MIKOLSE-849337 format. One record per atom (N, C-alpha, C, CB): x, y, z. Coordinates in steps of 0.02 Angstrom, whole numbers, padded with zeros to 5 digits, always signed. Each point is the difference from the previous one (the first is absolute). Last residue first. Glycine has a CB too. Layout:
! MIKOLSE-849337
XYZ
...
END
This chain:
! MIKOLSE-849337
-02108+00622-01078
-00043-00024-00056
-00064+00034+00029
+00060-00122-00041
+00150+00150+00133
-00020+00063-00035
-00061-00035-00053
+00135+00076+00008
-00035-00184+00187
-00034+00042+00024
-00024+00051-00055
+00059-00026+00108
+00071-00167-00124
-00067-00019+00012
-00054+00071+00028
+00062-00134+00031
+00155+00148-00112
+00000-00007-00050
-00105+00000+00025
+00165-00064-00058
+00003+00084+00219
-00014+00053-00038
-00029+00002-00055
+00070+00023+00045
+00000-00207+00073
-00047+00025+00045
-00028+00078-00042
+00070-00067+00125
+00086-00062-00218
-00050-00030+00023
-00047+00026+00015
+00056-00053+00022
+00148+00128+00009
-00029+00007-00076
-00073-00020-00005
+00116-00028-00049
+00029-00006+00250
-00041+00058-00016
-00023+00022-00060
+00049+00022+00077
+00038-00238-00028
-00071+00035+00040
-00017+00054-00025
+00020-00035+00098
+00186-00034-00197
-00051-00032-00005
-00051+00022+00015
+00053-00063+00004
+00123+00145+00094
-00010+00037-00061
-00063-00037-00026
+00127+00038-00026
-00028-00170+00198
-00031+00079+00013
-00042+00041-00056
+00105+00009+00071
+00019-00207-00103
-00051-00023+00034
-00040+00075-00001
+00061-00112+00076
+00156+00129-00123
-00010-00020-00058
-00087-00001+00033
+00135-00071-00064
-00025+00105+00216
+00016+00071-00033
-00050-00025-00036
+00126+00052+00000
-00047-00238+00106
-00058+00029+00042
+00004+00069-00037
+00007-00068+00131
+00158-00047-00215
-00067-00053-00025
-00047+00052+00048
+00048-00161-00018
+00158+00248+00080
-00009+00009-00084
-00063-00041-00018
+00133+00008-00031
-00060-00058+00248
-00003+00093-00014
-00031+00019-00067
+00116+00022+00063
-00030-00241-00026
-00067-00010+00041
-00032+00099-00021
+00055-00126+00137
+00180+00080-00202
-00068-00046-00027
-00050+00022+00002
+00033-00079+00026
+00127+00115+00133
-00002+00028-00029
-00054+00025-00066
+00095-00040+00068
-00052-00138+00105
-00052+00087+00034
+00002+00030-00070
+00052+00045+00147
+00090-00223-00175
-00058-00024-00006
-00059+00059+00017
+00058-00121+00028
+00158+00152+00016
+00009-00014-00065
-00079-00001-00021
+00124-00069+00007
-00037+00040+00207
+00017+00068-00019
-00037+00015-00056
+00107-00003+00043
-00100-00215+00038
-00062+00033+00027
+00000+00083-00003
-00007-00108+00079
+00201-00041-00137
-00094-00013-00059
-00048+00039+00029
-00002-00133-00029
+00196+00162+00158
+00040+00027-00072
-00072-00010-00041
+00155-00048+00005
-00137-00073+00215
-00032+00077+00001
+00011+00043-00076
+00033+00007+00144
+00010-00244-00149
-00042+00016+00017
-00043+00097-00010
+00062-00128+00065
+00181+00067-00059
-00051-00019-00085
-00065-00008+00002
+00080-00064-00043
+00151+00066+00196
-00074+00049+00011
-00021+00020-00064
+00030+00054+00109
+00170-00185-00095
-00046-00019+00067
-00072+00040+00010
+00118-00023+00060
+00040+00063-00260
-00026-00062+00015
-00058-00013+00057
+00114-00022-00041
+00021+00221-00097
-00033-00014+00071
-00043-00050+00002
+00006+00105+00025
+00077-00033-00228
+00074-00001+00047
-00034+00015+00068
+00104+00054-00090
-00230-00159-00077
+00041-00036-00008
+00063+00049+00048
-00058-00068-00128
-00160+00138+00116
+00000-00056+00037
+00076-00041-00004
-00137+00000-00023
+00099+00226-00107
-00002+00025+00100
+00001-00100+00041
-00131+00166-00007
+00117-00158-00248
+00066+00037+00043
+00011+00006+00035
+00007+00033-00028
-00221-00101-00044
+00026-00069-00010
+00071+00041+00032
-00074-00085-00125
-00068+00241+00104
-00029-00014+00049
+00057-00097+00022
-00156+00102-00048
+00170+00089-00130
+00013+00021+00053
-00015-00062+00054
-00020+00125-00048
-00089-00204-00145
+00091+00004-00009
+00052+00035+00055
-00035+00012-00124
-00225+00020+00134
-00002-00071+00004
+00102-00026-00018
-00174-00005-00056
+00083+00213+00001
-00007-00005+00088
+00018-00073+00007
-00107+00090+00032
+00226+00009-00252
-00068+00005+00034
-00002-00007+00062
-00041-00035-00082
+00200+00022-00119
+00020+00039+00068
-00080+00001+00037
+00118+00093-00056
-00038-00252-00157
-00058+00055-00006
+00021+00005+00106
-00133-00045-00149
+00193-00136+00029
+00068+00038-00028
-00037+00071+00030
+00061-00076-00134
-00168-00140+00122
+00028+00018-00073
+00067+00059+00015
-00140-00020-00069
-00014-00091+00253
+00061-00056-00041
+00016+00057-00072
-00063-00162+00037
-00083+00277+00071
+00044+00008+00031
+00070-00066-00022
-00104+00069+00092
-00144-00031-00159
+00064+00044-00037
+00079-00017+00020
-00089+00100+00001
-00124-00203+00084
+00032-00017-00012
+00074+00029-00057
-00112-00064+00056
-00081+00179+00090
+00063-00023+00042
+00043-00068-00066
-00081+00021+00163
-00134+00088-00216
+00085+00065-00025
+00041-00046+00034
-00027+00154+00011
-00196-00238+00019
+00026-00015-00039
+00058+00021-00019
-00087-00020-00011
-00054+00114+00158
+00033-00048+00049
+00054-00053-00056
-00127+00003+00103
-00015+00153-00206
+00038+00059+00055
+00043-00057+00049
-00116+00116+00011
-00061-00200-00158
+00049+00041-00044
+00057-00005+00054
-00083+00090-00077
-00123-00137+00176
+00040-00044-00021
+00074+00023-00039
-00117-00061+00000
-00046+00222+00036
+00044-00022+00079
+00037-00047-00040
-00085+00005+00121
-00040+00083-00286
+00059+00032+00028
+00016-00029+00060
-00023+00098-00050
-00170-00231+00010
+00075-00009-00063
+00074+00049+00022
-00104-00007-00120
-00096+00011+00241
+00020-00029+00024
+00057-00026-00056
-00102-00006+00086
-00036+00191-00125
+00033+00018+00037
+00047-00075+00035
-00093+00119+00007
-00064-00126-00181
+00038+00027-00033
+00060+00014+00072
-00099+00049-00119
-00093-00142+00148
+00041-00056-00011
+00067+00039-00026
-00103-00096-00027
-00062+00243+00123
+00019-00038+00034
+00056-00064-00008
-00103+00054+00020
-00004+00119-00173
+00078+00032+00028
+00003-00060+00067
-00004+00170-00032
-00179-00193-00182
+00078-00027+00031
+00030+00039+00037
+00023-00054-00084
-00220+00170+00005
-00022-00070+00039
+00067-00045+00014
-00125-00005-00064
+00171+00214-00043
-00033+00011+00081
-00015-00055+00037
-00052+00090-00034
+00128-00094-00191
+00051+00006+00068
-00036+00016+00044
+00094+00035-00042
-00215-00063-00138
-00005-00051+00015
+00070+00009+00065
-00070-00059-00134
-00041+00225+00044
-00065-00016+00036
+00053-00084+00032
-00148+00073-00102
+00255+00067-00066
+00010+00032+00076
-00062-00043+00047
+00045+00144-00046
-00022-00237-00170
+00067+00012+00040
-00004+00042+00071
+00053-00002-00121
-00222+00003-00069
-00014-00056+00056
+00059-00024+00032
-00095-00039-00059
+00035+00264-00066
-00045-00042+00037
+00020-00047+00046
-00054+00017-00085
+00225+00109-00040
-00062+00064+00050
-00064-00021+00011
+00043+00097-00052
+00135-00261-00049
+00040+00058+00033
-00050+00061+00019
+00109-00033-00074
-00205-00132-00061
+00040-00042+00067
+00044+00043+00011
-00006-00119-00021
-00124+00205-00141
-00044-00033+00036
+00055-00040+00028
-00116+00004-00065
+00224+00112-00066
-00044+00011+00036
-00037-00006+00043
+00023+00008-00055
+00080-00154-00084
+00042+00032+00008
-00012+00050+00086
+00014-00015-00158
-00153-00079-00019
+00022-00026+00050
+00032+00005+00055
-00015-00027-00068
-00142+00199-00057
+00061-00055-00025
+00022-00043+00060
+00053+00084-00091
-00295+00078+00065
+00083+00005+00019
+00023-00064-00024
-00001+00073+00112
-00227+00014-00156
+00047+00026-00039
+00092-00026+00029
-00111+00112-00024
-00125-00157+00108
-00004+00061+00005
+00064+00029-00029
-00079-00012+00095
+00028-00234-00041
-00053+00030-00065
+00000+00111-00007
-00110-00148+00043
+00276+00001+00110
+00010+00002-00075
-00054+00024-00066
+00070-00089+00056
-00084+00083+00173
+00057+00051+00002
+00001-00013-00091
+00086-00012+00150
-00257-00104-00032
-00011+00056-00002
+00038+00063-00024
-00050-00062+00068
+00124-00190-00043
-00036+00020-00058
-00012+00067-00009
-00046-00096+00006
+00179+00068+00213
+00020-00027-00077
-00031+00044-00074
-00003-00128+00070
-00104+00081+00143
+00011+00067-00007
+00035-00010-00061
+00000+00050+00118
-00105-00235-00064
-00055+00070-00041
+00033+00059+00006
-00114-00040+00032
+00206-00170+00087
+00007-00011-00083
-00008+00090-00045
-00076-00156+00016
+00120+00158+00250
-00027-00047-00021
+00028+00032-00078
-00109-00044+00103
+00281-00017+00077
-00033+00036-00047
-00063-00025-00057
+00115+00047+00024
+00040-00164+00117
-00044+00020+00048
-00044+00068-00054
+00093-00042+00135
+00083-00062-00262
-00031-00048+00023
-00061+00029+00036
+00105-00070+00002
+00087+00186+00018
-00017+00021-00066
-00098-00059+00001
+00186+00027-00074
-00031-00082+00230
-00018+00074+00013
-00044+00004-00061
+00112+00054+00064
+00041-00223-00072
-00051-00005+00047
-00052+00051+00021
+00081-00065+00027
+00110+00090-00144
-00054-00012-00061
-00063-00039+00067
+00103-00034-00154
+00076+00125+00259
-00027+00074-00045
-00053-00053-00056
+00142+00113-00002
+00007-00253+00122
-00037+00051+00050
-00036+00050-00027
+00081-00014+00069
+00065-00101-00222
-00063-00048+00034
-00051+00021+00053
+00081-00076-00018
+00110+00201-00084
-00032-00014-00012
-00071-00049+00017
+00100+00051-00041
+00080-00015+00168
-00035+00060-00014
-00054+00006-00040
+00090+00032+00017
+00051-00220+00004
-00026+00017+00047
-00049+00046+00012
+00084-00039+00012
+00086+00017-00193
-00065-00032+00010
-00052-00007+00033
+00055-00026-00031
+00148+00167+00067
-00047+00026-00029
-00044-00058-00041
+00074+00111+00001
+00111-00133+00126
-00057+00007+00041
-00046+00030-00040
+00057+00006+00103
+00170-00070-00167
-00048-00087+00023
-00056+00037+00033
+00102-00110+00038
+00043+00277-00170
-00057-00074-00049
-00010-00044+00043
+00047-00009-00116
+00039+00201+00254
-00042+00006-00058
-00052-00052-00033
+00094+00066-00012
+00110-00101+00140
-00060-00007+00036
-00059+00016-00022
+00062+00012+00069
+00145+00022-00193
+00004-00092+00017
-00098+00001+00026
+00181-00033+00076
-00087+00246-00142
-00034-00025-00044
-00005-00090+00012
+00039+00118-00078
+00065+00003+00257
-00064+00019-00025
-00039-00019-00047
+00039+00064+00035
+00178-00112+00026
-00033-00019+00046
-00055+00011-00028
+00066+00014+00086
+00100+00056-00210
-00048-00055-00010
-00042-00030+00047
+00071-00017-00070
+00004+00216+00097
-00025+00022-00061
-00024-00071+00012
+00071+00102-00080
+00076-00094+00242
-00051+00033+00008
-00051+00008-00034
+00063+00031+00043
+00166-00074-00095
-00032-00066+00026
-00081+00010+00036
+00138-00041+00025
-00007+00176-00239
-00011+00001+00062
-00035-00039+00036
+00019+00080-00026
+00083-00113-00226
-00045+00027+00025
-00005-00016+00099
-00054-00009-00148
+00182-00066-00064
+00022+00054+00056
-00054+00049+00020
+00115-00005-00046
-00204-00143-00122
+00059+00004+00007
+00036+00036+00032
-00019-00034-00068
-00205-00039-00004
-00011+00031+00055
+00085+00003+00033
-00147-00046+00011
+00122-00095-00215
-00051+00037+00037
+00005+00016+00066
-00058-00044-00069
+00181-00132-00097
+00008+00093-00007
-00048+00045+00015
+00058-00018-00085
-00052-00227+00116
-00027+00015-00084
+00012+00087+00004
-00120-00115-00024
+00189+00009+00224
+00031-00034-00050
-00017-00003-00075
+00016-00051+00094
-00100+00150+00101
+00057+00054-00033
+00045-00049-00036
+00006+00099+00096
-00222-00160-00021
+00000+00031-00035
+00051+00046-00015
-00092-00033+00021
+00093-00153+00119
-00018-00012-00050
-00013+00050-00026
-00023-00086+00024
+00067+00106+00179
+00058-00027-00038
-00014+00004-00077
+00030-00081+00098
-00165+00176+00060
+00073+00028+00016
+00054-00040-00045
-00033+00028+00130
-00209-00061-00159
+00016+00066-00012
+00083+00019+00043
-00155+00027-00011
+00056-00267+00017
+00006+00019-00052
+00035+00090-00023
-00100-00107+00007
+00086+00031+00231
+00058-00031-00050
-00014+00031-00084
+00007-00131+00085
-00191+00169+00053
+00064+00034+00030
+00061-00005-00045
-00041-00028+00114
-00161-00093-00120
-00008+00061-00038
+00069+00049+00004
-00136-00010+00025
+00101-00210+00073
+00041-00016-00046
-00013+00072-00063
-00008-00157+00039
-00053+00169+00204
+00090-00027-00009
-00008-00004-00060
+00045-00072+00094
-00277+00090-00035
+00045+00061-00026
+00091-00006+00005
-00116+00075+00046
-00066-00278-00134
+00012+00054+00046
+00055+00065-00008
-00038-00099+00064
-00162-00005-00191
+00060+00000-00021
+00037+00034+00067
-00032+00003-00138
-00211-00024+00066
+00014-00067+00027
+00072+00015-00017
-00111-00087-00017
+00046+00267-00035
-00037-00007+00068
+00000-00083+00033
-00083+00109-00047
+00143-00012-00190
+00059+00034+00074
-00043-00016+00061
+00061+00122-00059
-00164-00221-00134
+00071-00005-00005
+00023+00013+00064
+00008+00030-00114
-00251+00053+00077
+00039-00091+00010
+00063+00005-00001
-00075-00068-00060
+00041+00278-00024
-00031-00004+00079
+00008-00077+00030
-00098+00099-00029
+00134-00067-00217
+00058+00014+00054
-00029-00002+00062
+00067+00072-00069
-00216-00162-00081
+00078-00017-00001
+00032+00021+00047
+00003+00001-00099
-00182+00133+00050
-00030-00059+00046
+00072-00057+00024
-00142+00006-00080
+00150+00202-00086
+00018+00016+00067
-00025-00075+00054
-00021+00155-00034
+00027-00172-00187
+00059-00018+00003
+00017+00061+00091
+00029-00044-00185
-00236-00017+00068
+00037-00060-00001
+00062+00002+00044
-00043-00018-00114
-00091+00212+00056
-00024-00033+00070
+00032-00078-00008
-00130+00078+00018
+00186+00068-00206
+00029+00041+00072
-00037-00053+00071
-00005+00159-00068
-00065-00226-00126
+00065+00002-00034
+00026+00024+00073
-00015+00031-00149
-00213+00002+00089
+00019-00070+00031
+00061-00032+00020
-00078-00009-00056
-00059+00250+00071
+00043-00014-00059
+00031-00070+00035
+00032+00140-00057
-00200+00013+00178
-00040-00055-00056
+00076-00031-00060
-00158+00094-00003
+00174-00073+00305
-00006+00057-00060
-00023-00036-00068
+00101+00077+00052
-00005-00151+00170
-00094+00028+00016
-00007+00029-00087
-00009+00068+00174
+00217-00124-00137
-00028-00056+00024
-00075+00006-00003
+00100-00019+00069
+00050+00217-00084
+00007-00072-00070
-00046-00038+00011
+00115-00019-00016
-00102+00163+00206
-00034+00021-00088
+00004-00032-00019
+00012+00073-00032
+00090-00124+00193
-00073-00014+00022
-00020+00024-00070
-00016+00019+00143
+00252+00013-00124
-00025-00040-00009
-00073-00045+00000
+00103+00037+00015
-00037+00209+00037
+00029-00038-00067
-00050-00053-00026
+00122+00012+00043
-00090+00024+00161
-00057+00039+00001
-00007-00020-00076
+00013+00103+00102
+00175-00178+00011
-00048-00022+00023
-00087+00034-00048
+00103-00014+00130
+00104+00147-00131
+00007-00070-00044
-00059-00053+00003
+00123+00011+00023
-00107+00178+00123
-00007+00032-00070
+00007-00076-00035
+00060+00145+00010
-00018-00208+00225
-00073+00065-00045
-00018+00008-00050
+00020+00057+00044
+00196-00133+00018
-00044-00040+00009
-00074+00015-00022
+00081-00026+00082
+00088+00195-00058
+00011-00032-00065
-00067-00057-00010
+00149+00018+00010
-00125+00094+00222
-00025+00045-00080
+00015-00049-00056
+00038+00131+00035
+00050-00246+00148
-00081+00010-00017
-00035+00037-00025
+00003-00034+00060
+00246+00024-00073
-00036-00054+00003
-00091-00012-00004
+00116-00007+00058
+00000+00189+00027
+00006+00005-00072
-00005-00069-00032
+00072+00102+00012
-00069-00087+00237
-00054+00038-00038
+00011+00039-00073
-00032+00013+00119
+00171-00204+00014
-00082+00002-00020
-00044+00035-00051
+00015-00014+00100
+00230+00052-00072
-00016-00035-00021
-00086-00007-00012
+00121-00028+00040
-00044+00161+00106
+00017+00036-00058
-00015-00058-00035
+00088+00093+00026
-00081-00141+00189
-00069+00036-00020
+00014+00024-00078
-00033+00049+00132
+00223-00172-00039
-00078-00039-00021
-00052+00031-00011
+00023-00072+00058
+00169+00217-00031
+00017-00055-00055
-00056-00036+00005
+00124-00011+00005
-00111+00110+00188
-00025+00066-00038
+00015-00072-00082
+00058+00179+00095
+00002-00276+00093
-00089-00001+00005
-00032+00045-00075
+00001+00010+00164
+00258-00030-00108
-00024-00069-00031
-00082+00010-00015
+00096-00080+00076
+00020+00254+00036
+00009-00004-00052
-00026-00078-00056
+00089+00096+00067
-00108-00021+00168
-00031+00022-00049
+00003+00004-00075
-00005+00035+00090
+00146-00174+00055
-00073-00016-00006
-00053+00041-00033
+00031-00049+00093
+00202+00130-00065
-00010-00061-00052
-00062-00031-00004
+00106-00023+00017
-00065+00210+00154
-00011-00003-00096
-00004-00028-00035
+00029+00042-00003
+00020-00090+00237
-00103+00007-00026
+00036+00007-00071
-00110+00089+00106
+00279-00169+00067
-00002+00025-00081
-00087-00022-00051
+00167-00033+00009
-00100+00050+00246
+00080+00019-00045
-00009-00006-00050
+00075-00031+00057
-00236-00095+00071
+00002+00080+00013
+00049+00052-00050
-00021-00043+00129
+00033-00183-00156
-00049+00001-00063
-00029+00100+00037
-00057-00197-00037
+00206+00059+00145
+00037+00023-00060
-00088+00010-00056
+00165-00086+00025
-00183+00056+00200
+00044+00024+00007
+00036+00030-00073
-00009-00072+00111
-00111-00121-00071
-00027+00051-00006
+00028+00081-00010
-00059-00092+00054
END
């Protein structure tokens, strides 16, 4: 514990990288997930088949395999060469999480009454306008709880990045435990508390968002 107390900056820097990884991955996953769900429910069969295949393949692939693909496979194909580890981590987490976001949003889309989409098309709105202005806004509201679960799971999954040289919270924890084997339990508890704070912040934000939208109805 004395080691942690004298190196608080390393602990904070580790969690700062974790927060950056989680924030940008969540943002990218929400954007790509929305595109995927639009493709899946859209009228273009080729795009629907592509989105369905992507979702099914990635959802059934271990996160570790995706990390290996991005960190080792992509550079072998001259992709992401020289890219910072943080960016590679964001790409990996986005690729892996976006299918789960897609499925959460698709459940929300299915909860929107079909008549609303038909009414939008009847007044001349295109498919893109119907999705972005009528369906997706309602689907997002209905999808807040499952989306929160996806984001929380993604935040915890960022710990895998420690294996690939990203100095996030778990990597810092491993460094402290290697240097202070007798205090491993206390070190685990300190870093676990940090993750709990992050997860509770996400849950609290989700609750406030739900309550605000519920009041606005």
